[in-house]
C-alpha positions in Angstrom: 35.3 -78.5 -58.1 35.7 -80.0 -61.5 34.5 -78.0 -64.5 34.4 -80.3 -67.6 31.8 -80.6 -70.3 32.5 -84.3 -71.0 30.3 -85.7 -68.3 31.9 -89.2 -68.3 35.4 -87.6 -67.8 34.2 -85.3 -65.1 32.4 -88.0 -63.2 35.4 -90.4 -63.5 37.8 -87.8 -62.1 35.3 -86.9 -59.3 34.9 -90.6 -58.4 38.7 -91.1 -58.3 39.2 -88.1 -56.0 36.4 -89.3 -53.7 38.2 -92.6 -53.4 41.3 -90.6 -52.4 39.3 -89.0 -49.5 38.4 -85.7 -51.1 35.0 -84.1 -51.5 34.5 -83.6 -55.2 31.7 -82.1 -57.3 31.4 -81.3 -61.0 29.9 -78.6 -63.3 29.5 -79.2 -67.0 29.8 -75.7 -68.5 31.8 -72.6 -67.8 29.0 -70.4 -66.6 27.7 -73.0 -64.1 31.2 -73.8 -63.0 32.0 -70.1 -62.2 28.7 -69.7 -60.4 29.4 -72.7 -58.2 33.0 -71.6 -57.5 31.9 -68.1 -56.6 29.1 -69.3 -54.4 31.2 -71.7 -52.4 35.0 -71.3 -53.2 36.6 -74.7 -53.2 40.1 -75.7 -52.0 41.0 -76.4 -55.6 39.4 -76.2 -59.1 40.1 -78.5 -62.1 39.0 -76.6 -65.2 38.9 -77.7 -68.8 39.8 -75.1 -71.4 37.2 -76.0 -74.1 33.9 -75.4 -72.3 30.5 -74.4 -73.6 28.9 -71.0 -72.6 32.3 -69.8 -71.2 35.8 -71.0 -72.0 38.1 -72.3 -69.3 40.5 -69.4 -69.9 37.7 -66.8 -69.5 36.6 -68.7 -66.3 40.1 -68.6 -64.9 40.5 -64.9 -65.7 37.2 -64.2 -63.9 38.4 -66.2 -60.9 41.6 -64.2 -60.7 39.9 -60.9 -60.8 37.5 -61.8 -58.0 38.9 -61.4 -54.5 36.8 -64.3 -53.3 38.4 -66.7 -55.7 41.7 -65.1 -56.6 43.6 -67.4 -54.3 41.9 -70.7 -55.3 44.5 -73.1 -56.8 43.6 -74.1 -60.4 44.7 -77.1 -62.5 44.0 -76.7 -66.2 42.8 -79.9 -67.8 42.7 -79.9 -71.6 43.6 -81.7 -74.8 45.7 -78.8 -75.9 49.2 -79.7 -75.0 51.4 -77.4 -77.0 53.9 -75.1 -75.2 51.9 -72.0 -76.2 48.8 -73.3 -74.6 50.6 -74.2 -71.4 52.1 -70.7 -71.3 48.7 -69.1 -71.8 47.2 -71.1 -68.9 50.1 -70.2 -66.6 49.9 -66.5 -67.5 46.2 -66.5 -66.6 47.1 -67.9 -63.2 46.9 -71.7 -63.5 48.9 -73.5 -60.8 49.3 -76.7 -62.8 48.5 -78.1 -66.2 47.4 -81.6 -67.2 46.9 -82.7 -70.8 44.5 -85.3 -72.1 44.7 -88.2 -72.2 46.0 -88.7 -68.6 45.8 -91.4 -66.0 43.5 -90.9 -63.0 46.5 -91.7 -60.8 48.5 -88.8 -62.3 45.5 -86.5 -61.8 45.2 -87.6 -58.2 48.9 -87.0 -57.6 48.7 -83.5 -59.1 45.8 -82.6 -56.9 47.6 -83.9 -53.9 50.7 -81.9 -54.8 48.8 -78.6 -55.4 46.8 -79.0 -52.2 50.0 -79.8 -50.2 51.5 -76.5 -51.5 48.4 -74.7 -50.5 48.5 -76.1 -47.0 52.2 -75.8 -46.5 53.2 -73.9 -43.3 53.8 -70.2 -43.6 54.7 -67.7 -40.9 51.7 -67.4 -38.6 52.1 -63.6 -38.0 54.0 -60.6 -38.9 54.2 -58.6 -42.2 57.2 -58.8 -44.5 57.9 -55.5 -46.3 59.9 -54.5 -49.4 59.4 -50.9 -50.3 55.7 -50.4 -51.0 55.0 -54.1 -50.9 53.6 -55.6 -47.7 53.1 -59.4 -47.4 50.9 -60.6 -44.5 51.7 -64.3 -44.6 49.2 -65.3 -41.9 46.3 -63.7 -43.7 47.6 -64.6 -47.2 47.3 -60.9 -48.2 49.6 -58.7 -50.3 49.2 -54.9 -50.5 51.1 -52.5 -52.7 50.9 -48.9 -51.4 47.9 -49.9 -49.3 46.1 -51.5 -52.2 45.2 -55.2 -52.0 46.7 -57.2 -54.8 45.0 -60.6 -55.5 47.6 -63.2 -56.2 47.4 -66.9 -57.1 48.8 -69.4 -54.6 51.9 -69.9 -56.7 52.5 -66.2 -57.1 52.0 -65.6 -53.4 54.4 -68.3 -52.4 57.0 -67.0 -54.9 56.8 -63.5 -53.5 56.8 -64.8 -49.9 60.0 -66.8 -50.6 61.7 -63.8 -52.2 60.8 -61.5 -49.2 61.9 -64.1 -46.7 65.3 -64.3 -48.4 65.9 -60.7 -47.4 67.5 -59.6 -50.7 69.4 -62.8 -51.3 69.2 -64.3 -54.8 67.1 -67.4 -55.2 67.8 -69.7 -58.1 64.9 -70.9 -60.2 65.3 -74.4 -58.7 65.1 -72.9 -55.2 61.9 -71.0 -56.2 60.4 -74.1 -57.6 61.0 -75.9 -54.3 59.6 -73.1 -52.3 56.5 -72.4 -54.4 55.7 -75.8 -55.9 57.4 -78.5 -53.8 60.5 -80.6 -54.3 58.5 -83.5 -55.9 57.1 -81.3 -58.7 58.8 -81.5 -62.1 58.5 -78.2 -63.9 60.8 -76.2 -66.2 62.6 -72.9 -65.5 60.2 -71.4 -68.1 57.3 -72.1 -65.7 58.9 -70.0 -63.0 59.6 -67.2 -65.5 56.0 -67.1 -66.6 54.7 -66.9 -63.0 57.2 -64.2 -62.3 56.0 -62.2 -65.3 52.5 -62.4 -64.1 53.5 -61.5 -60.5 55.3 -58.4 -61.8 52.3 -57.3 -63.8 50.0 -57.6 -60.8 52.5 -55.6 -58.6 52.0 -52.6 -60.9 54.2 -49.7 -60.0 56.2 -51.9 -57.6 57.1 -54.4 -60.3 60.7 -53.3 -60.4 61.2 -54.6 -56.9 61.4 -58.1 -58.3 64.7 -58.3 -60.1 66.1 -60.8 -62.5 69.7 -61.8 -61.8 70.7 -63.0 -65.3 71.9 -66.6 -65.4 71.1 -67.2 -61.7 67.5 -66.4 -60.6 65.6 -63.7 -58.9 65.8 -61.4 -55.8 63.6 -58.9 -54.1 64.9 -55.3 -53.8 65.0 -54.1 -50.3 65.4 -50.4 -49.2 68.4 -51.2 -47.1 70.3 -52.4 -50.3 71.1 -48.8 -50.9 70.4 -48.8 -54.6 67.4 -48.1 -56.7 65.4 -50.8 -58.4 65.8 -51.1 -62.1 
């Protein structure tokens, strides 16, 4: 689903993605886009920030608060290319960020990369646990103390990678590979922003995700024998 008020741009992107073999549709304002996404959650949404009736950031925030759409990958598409705008999009739960002007080939490649991450194999059964955190990889479900926690695709894959490491430290580069793929070029700052958002959503269990200064991150496990800080 493409949500973009510039109809020519939306239709061009949709046409290119159809040529790549995807089903693509467009909405031309934020309210209509959110209604369409909620009524039939897509595999991926491309959302412009500057939209009439509802901004793209508000739309993204609404998606992340709704269990039906919390896990839908989102690519932000906007003319705002400053670092602050990128950080805002990532903090709200965007999985990728494309600035205008862009080539349609670049957009198609970003869509392919995000969808590949979404479809990447994860354990088919079993629940990984770290203190009050339970990660059901097969059902793409995270609970903290029995409470369901809606995570974005990237946040879920980061938490899953840390849990699977069983207390070992993962560098930012390793986390980028696990959560975004080896072909994706992002900065360490991107991982840090996703980790900040993940911790916030974990609430009282946020201390289980530890920063190892100068190295990366690890997930606290009860068998470590120390208390999370």
